[in-house]
N, C-alpha and C positions, 0 to 999 in steps of 0.2 A: 816672538821674543817679548818678555815682560817689559813694559815701559814704566817710566818714572811716575809714581803716584802724584796726585795733585799737590799735596804738601811735601811730597818727597819722602818716601819711607826711609831711605838711607840718611837723609838729613835729620829725620826724627830720631833715628837710632843713635846718631852721634850726640845729639842734644840730650837725649834721655840718659846716655851713659854718664853724663856729668850733672844730672839733675839734683843729686844730693847736695852738691856745692851750690846749686841754685837757691837753696833755702836761704842763703845769705844775699840773694840778689837785691841790689839797691837800684831803685828806679833812676833812669837816666834823664828823664824829662824834667827840665827846669821850668819855672813859671814863665809861660810864653807871653804874659801881659794881656792887653786887651784883645778881644776877638777880632780877627782879621776882617776887613770889609771889602776884600777883592775876591773875585771869582777864581776858582781853580780852572785853569785852561791847559790845553795841549797846544804848544806853540806851533806845531806843524800845521794845524788847520783850525786853530782858534775854537776848539770845542769847549763850550761852557758846560760844566758839570751841573751847576744849579745856580740859584739866585746869588747875586753879588753882595747883597746886604742882608742883615738879619739872620736868624737861625736857618740853617740849611734844611729845607723840607722838600719832599717830592711834590710835584704839581698836583693840585686838587682836580677832581673830575670837572670837566667843563660844563657849565650850566647851559641848559637849553639844547644840548646836543642829543640827538636820538641815541638810545641804547639798544637799538636793534640793527641787524645787517642792512647796509645800503643796497646790496646786490650788485655793486659796481666797483668795490674795493679790490685791491691787489693783495697777493700773499707774498710776504717778505720772509726769505730764509737767510739767516746769518749764522756764522760760527764764531765762537770766541777765539780770538787769536792771541790775546794777551790778558793776563790777570795781574791786578794790583792788590797784593795780599796784605801789605802794611809796611814793607821795608823799602819800597820804591816809590818815588814821587810821581806826579802826573807827567813830569818831564823826563822820566826814566832814570833819575839819579838815586843812588842808594842813600838813605838817610834814616837815622833813629827816629826822626819826627815825621816820616812819611805818612804814618797812620793818621795824622791829624787832617789829611786831605780827603780821607775816604769815609763815606757813611752819611747819615742824616741825623738830625736832632730827633731822636725817637721818643724821648721822655718829656720834652717841653721844658727842661731845666738846663741852664747854662752853668756848668759846674767848673769853677776856677780851681787853681791849686789850693788856695786858702779855704774854699768851700769844702774841698775834699779832705783837707787836714782836719777841719772842725766838724766834718760830716753833717753839714747844713744843707737842707733842701732836697736831700736824696734818701734812699734807703740806707740802712746801717751796714757799714763795711763788715766783711768777715772778720772775726776776732783776730786772725793772724795776718790780715792784709796790711800792706804798706800804706802810708798816709796818702800817697798820690794815686791810689788805685781807682779813684772815681773821677779823675780829671777828664774833661771833654776836649775834643780836638777843635780845629778851626770852625767857626760858625756853629758852635755848640754840638758838633758831630759826636755821636756815641759810637765808640769803636774800641772796646777793651780787648777784643780778639787781636786786632792789629797792634795795639799798644803793648800788650803783655804776652800773649801766647806766641806771637811772631817774634817778639824780643827774646823769648825763651829759646826758640829755635836758633836765632842768630847768635846766641851765646857760643855755640860750637859749630855752627854751619853758616858762616857768613857767605852771602851770595846765593843762597838756595833759591830765592825767588827768581833771580836771573836764570838759573839753570832750568827751573820749571818752565819759564817762558820760552827758552830756547827749544825745549822739547815740544811745546805746543806748536811753535812755528814750523818745526820739522814734521809735524803730523801726528803727534801724540793724541790720546783721547782728550776730547774737549766737550763743551756744551754747544748744542744747536738750538736756536730759537726759530719757531715758525709763528709769525704774527699775521693774522688773517684779517680780511676785509679792511685793509688800510686805504683810507680815502685821501684825496688831496685836501689842501687847506691846512690852516693852523691847528684846528682842533677836530677831534673825532671821538664821539661818545661810545663807539663800539669798535674795539680792536682786540679781540681775544687772542691768546697766545698759548703755545705749548713749548715745553722745554725737554730736550732729549740729551742723552749721553751718546757721543759719536765714537765709533770704532776708530782706533788708530790706523794710520796708513803707512805704507812703505816709506822709509826715510827719503826725504827729498821729493816725494811724489806730489806733495800738496803745493799749489802755486799761489793761493790767496788772491786770485785775480777775478773771482766771480764765476769761473768755469768749473771749479772743483765739485766733485760729488762725494758725499760722505754717507756711510751706512750707520744705521741706528742700532745700538746695543739693546738686546731684548730685555735686559734687566732694568731698563729705564721706562718700560711700559707695563701695563697690567694685562695679563692674559694674552700676550702677543698681539695686542691691538694698538696700531699706531695712533688711533684717535683717543687712546686712554693712557697718556703718559702720567707718571707720578707728579711731574711738574706741569700743572694745568692751571691756566689763568683766564677763565671765561669772562671775567669782569674787567678786562683790560681796556684802556682808553688812551687817547693822545691829547695832550694839553701843551700848547706852545711848542709844537714839534717834538715833544718828549713823550715816548710811550711809557705808560705806567701799568703795572700788573693788576692794579686795583687797590682797594682800601687795605690797610694792614690786617693780616690774618695769619693763622697757622698754616705753614706749608712744610711738607716733607720733600726735601730736595736730595738728589743723588749727586755727590760731587764727582767731577770727571774721573778722578782716580786713574788707575792703570787699566789695561785691557781686561785684566782678570779680577780687579779689585773695585768694588762699588762701596762708597762710603756714605752712609746715611747722615743727613744733616737736618735736624729738627729746628725750625725757625719760628718763633712766636713773633707776631706783629711784623711779618715779613713783607717787604715791598721790593720789586725790581723795577728799575727805570732804564730807559735807553734813549739817548739823544739821537734823533733822526735827522737826516738831511732835509732841507726845506721841501724837496720834491717827494719825500717819503719813500724813495726807491732804495735807500740804503741807510745803515746806522753808523754811529760813531762810538761814543763812549757810554758805558752803563754803570749801574751800581746795584749790588745786592745787599740789602740791609735787613736786620732783625735782631732777635735775641735768642741765644742758645740756652735752654734750661740747664742749670748746672747738673740736674739729675740725669740728663741725657748726654752730657759731654763725653762720657766714656764710649758712646756709640761712635763718636768721631775719632777718639784716640786709639781705641782697642785695635781696630783692623789695621791702622797704619803702623802701630807698634808691633803687632803680631807678625806682619809681613816682613818686618826687619829682624825678627827673631828676638825682639824685646818683649818677653812674654808676660802676660797678665799673671798675677800671683807672686811675682818676684818683688824683692825689696825696692829695686829701682823703679819698676812700674808703679808701685803703690806710692812712692815718693813723688813721681811725676803727677799722678792723679791728685794727690793731696795739694801739690803746688798750684795746679790749675784751678782747683776748687776755691782758691783765695781771690780769684779775679772777678767775681760777679759785681755788676754795677747797676742792675735794674731789677725790677720785681715782675716775675712772670704772672700774667693774669690780672695785674692791677691796671687801673685806668692810666693810659699813657706810660705804662710800664714803671710807674713809680708809686711808692708808699713809704713815707718817712717813719712809719711805726714798725716796719718789718725789716728783717735782714735781707740784703740783696741775694737773689737766687737765680739770676740770669746774666749771661755774658753778652754784651752788645757786640755786633759785628758789622763791618762795612767793607765790602769787597768791590773793587773797581774792575772793569774789563773793557777791552776794545774788541770790535767785531769786524768781519768782512763778509760780503755776500757770498753765497754758495748756491748751487743748483738744488732744486727740491730733493729732499731725502725720502726715498720711497721703499728702501730695502731694509728689512730687519734681520739682524744676525746675532748669534749667541755670543756671549763674552768669551774671552780666551779661557782655556782650561786653567783651573787654579794651579799655582805653583806648589812646591813642596811645603807642607805645613811645618813651619819652624817651631811651633808651640803645640805639638800634639797632646801634651799632657797638661796644658794650662787649665787651671781651675777657674772658678767664677771671678777671680780677681778681687 
């Protein structure tokens, strides 16, 4: 049975059906005042997402730590059990401002509402962009994906993020992380990782208690080799009990999607972090951050829209794409993703996630057979 896509193809279809009226969309976000100086936490177990003061940044590589295998580290397998896409706060509440909690300061600029209105300190807004389209979240977090694209979905599909997470908990397709050579202690200069897409399991069969076994979908690796996933992070490290994928760089990630749908996500200056327990035997909360080049945004939208029968080449699809192209807030390829002399051409993104331990995944399986093509005659769009 085809499972709900990561962003929810049905949700996208409903939102797209009203996208023409979205041309009059007015930003909901009011001026939030000074940047917050408190950490984002999960009240259930006091998970600190990042630093409590100053711009939110991923931990830097620990100085003096070896960058070669210790030969005694453990391998940690975890599965993503919950995603924070931009409409749910860290405490699980729905909020138009939830996007402010997710992400990192990618561009080194803290952009207030006034800065966005006057377009000071950042790249130039798209000519048709609203005045608040460059505003940062708490602690200078860059997350225009959560701020505007998720808001677009919520126009007609309130609660879609909650439904996506219900599906993940029931066993839908999700992400698997394998972090290798994890040593004890606060810091570890060598902790490479691999990211896979897991096959969905029978409803209710997944327990999330550390005993579960997942199978890896073959479309998340190269040439059927489990050691060659598309999501590969050979320069990973641990700083202050936080695993970091490495320095910001280009990554091609496959979103969890459904069992038959793999959605490519191109991220410039991408970084993934995961808060670990002090004993480094399990993980808590993580973040995926980066910038989506506006030129590749259709790689994300097209498969989700097509699976819903919302076909490229139609007026509504073109309107959706035109609307999304107004959301860029950073500059792809520029130092720190910013250049005040250029028009913005990248959309910042900050996705949160929670994890649970699983057993090592050793079996590779093909994705589900594709469903009926609802857009067989779709042109190039």
